[in-house]
Structures are given as structure tokens and as C-alpha cells.
N, C-alpha and C positions, 0 to 999 in steps of 0.2 A: 718488319721483318721479313716478310715474303721476299722484299727487294733485296735484303742482305742475303739471302739463302740464294737467291736467283744470281745474284752478283758473285758470290763464293763458287757456285758451280760453274758459272762462264769461265771465271778465272781458273779453276781446276782443270776443266777441258782444256782451255788455251794453253795452260803449262804443259799439260801431257801431249798435246799436239806438237807444240815447239821442242819439247825433250826427243821426240821420236822423229822429228824432220832430218831428213840426210844432212851430213856434213859434207857431202861431197857427191859429185855427178858422175854416174856409170860412164858417160860419154866423154870423160876426161882420161879414161884409162888407155893405156896404150896396149895393144897387141900386135904380135906378128904371127903371120900365118905360116903353116908348114912349109911354104915356098919361099920364106925370107920377106915377102911383101908386108908393108903396114895395112893393119885393119883399122880402119877409122869408124868407130862406132858411131859418129855424128851422122855419119850417111844412113843409119837406121832408125834416127829420130821419127816417130809417127808410126813406127813398126813395134811390134812386140818381139823380143829377142829370147830365144830359149837358150842357155847355157849349160852344157852337159861334158862332165868329165868323162872321155871315152878310153878305152882298151880294146887292143885287138885279141887278145887270149883271155877272155872272160866270160862266165857265165850267161853275162847281160849283153855280149857283143851283138848277138843277133837283132838288138834294139835299131842298129844301125839303119836296118831296112824300114822299120816305123819312124825313124827319124825323118828318113829320106821321103817317106809318105807323108808324113805328117808337113814337112816343107813345102812338097809339091802341090798340097791342097791348101796351103796358106800363104803359099809365096807372096802375094799382094800386100800381107799383113804381118809376115813373121819372117826373120832370119833365125836361123838354127846355127848355132856356132859349138863345134866339136873341141875339147879341150882334152887333148892326149896327156895322159898322167901315168906315171908308173910308180906311183906310190903305195899300190895296193897290189902286194903278192907278185912283183915284178910282171904284170901282165899286160904292160907295154913298153917292152924293151927295146922296140925297131928303131931305126933312123929314120927323119923325117920323109924320106923317099919311100922307105918300107911302109910305113903308115899309111901315105897316101897312096901308093900303089894297093895295098890291101883294100882300103876303103872303096876305091873306084873299082876294082877287079870283082871284088865280093857282094859289093851291096851299091854300086854306082851312085856312091855319094858325091853330089854335087853343092851341098852347103858348106859354109866356112870351116876350115879346121886351123887352129891355131897351133904354134909350135908347142912342145911339152911344157906343160906348166906343173909346178907344185900346187895343190889345191889345200895344203895344211902344214902345220909346223914353221919351224923357224924361217923358211924361206918361200911361204906361201906368197904366192903371186899377187899382186894388187888387185886383179879382178876376184879372185876368192876372198881377199879382205873386205872387199865391197859386199860381195853376196853374202858373206857369212857372220858380217859383223852389224849388230842394228845401230852402232853408232856412226856407221857409215851409210848404209841402206835405209835406215830410218823406220825399218819395221821390225825385224827379228834377227837373233842371234841364232846360229845353226852350226852345224858342224858336218863337213863330207864323210860320210859313212864308209862309202865303197863306189867303185866306178859305176857310171851311168846315173848319177844322181842329177838332178835336173832343177834349174833356178830359172823362173820366167819373170821378165821384166817386160813392163807395158811400154806404151808408145811414147809415154813422157819421161821414161827413165825411173819409173819406180818399181821395186820389187813387189812382183804380185804374190808369189808363193814359192816354196822349195818342194821338191817331190823325190822321195828315196827311189833306190834303183828298180825295186819291185814294181813302181807304178811306169807302165809302159808310155811311150810317147803319144799314142793315140787314145790313150784314157780319159774318159769326160772330164775327170779333175782337170786335165791341161786343155782339151779341145775347148770346155765352155768358155774359158777366159779369152778366146782368140774370135770369138763371135764380134 
């Protein structure tokens, strides 16, 4: 009887683990930088990646400074990738050149920035499909609620967690995962 119960538990755990295994790899997703260059996520295997949908005219725009600070402090183990998005109250209406100039001049941004992406809806970019769908990331379904929502991926390409806009980049909830 004990063997049967143990075997049943093992099968249950195995089935749950398999059902949550990612169906695709984040490293296969194609991204284009603000400057038009290709961003190869494979280059960041072994490092954490923090993806953040960003906007220049948002109440959270000041988080650019902390994103840069986080990147500077953890460069050896972290890549920050900002993804400009104009889906929330038209808060990122600028061109690629305007966004780049704004980020450099106001916040000294040196981390990667993608072209504008849709993070929700019918035109949702494959990156955000992966980040927000458990069937792709193997962990959790989520929805991007506003600008500066953050998604942390570990060095093996697994989703660690996501953080709503009010969680600042230097918050212990994020930093503890970078140690």
C-alpha cells in the first residue's frame, strides 16, 4: 500500500513538472534594438536578464536611473533590456532616435533597448508572449498592467518572477535573485 501511494505521488509530481515545462526557449526569440541592430539573447546565457517595458512620459520613468544602477552593480551577472512601449496612455510616442537620446541624456542609459514592442493585445511581441504565458515560460501566466513592469529570467533561461511597476529595480525582491 505504501509503495502504491509513493508511486502515485511520484507520478503526480512528474506530471505537474512536465506540464509546466517551457514549450519554447527565450533564447530563440528575435529582438531588434533601437538602433536597428539584432539583439541575440543567446549572448546572455549564463546571465540573468531583466526585461522592462519602458516609457519616457510615465510616472515611473525615474526608474531608468535605478535600472542603470542595477545594471552597473551586477553587469557580470545581469543584462537589463528595456522595451519601449506606447500601449499605456500614449506615454512612449517618440521615435527610436528620440527615445535613445532621452534615455542617454537624462539617465545615462547604457543597457540594451529594443525597438518599440507591443506587450499585450493581438500584436503582442513574441518576447511578451513568452514572458506572460505559462505554456511558453513554464511557470506562470501574467498580464502587463503598466509601464515599468519587470520580468526576471535566470542564466538558464527560466522565468524567475515578475514585478509590478511599483517594485523598483533595486528592491530586495529583485536583487536577492542576482546573488
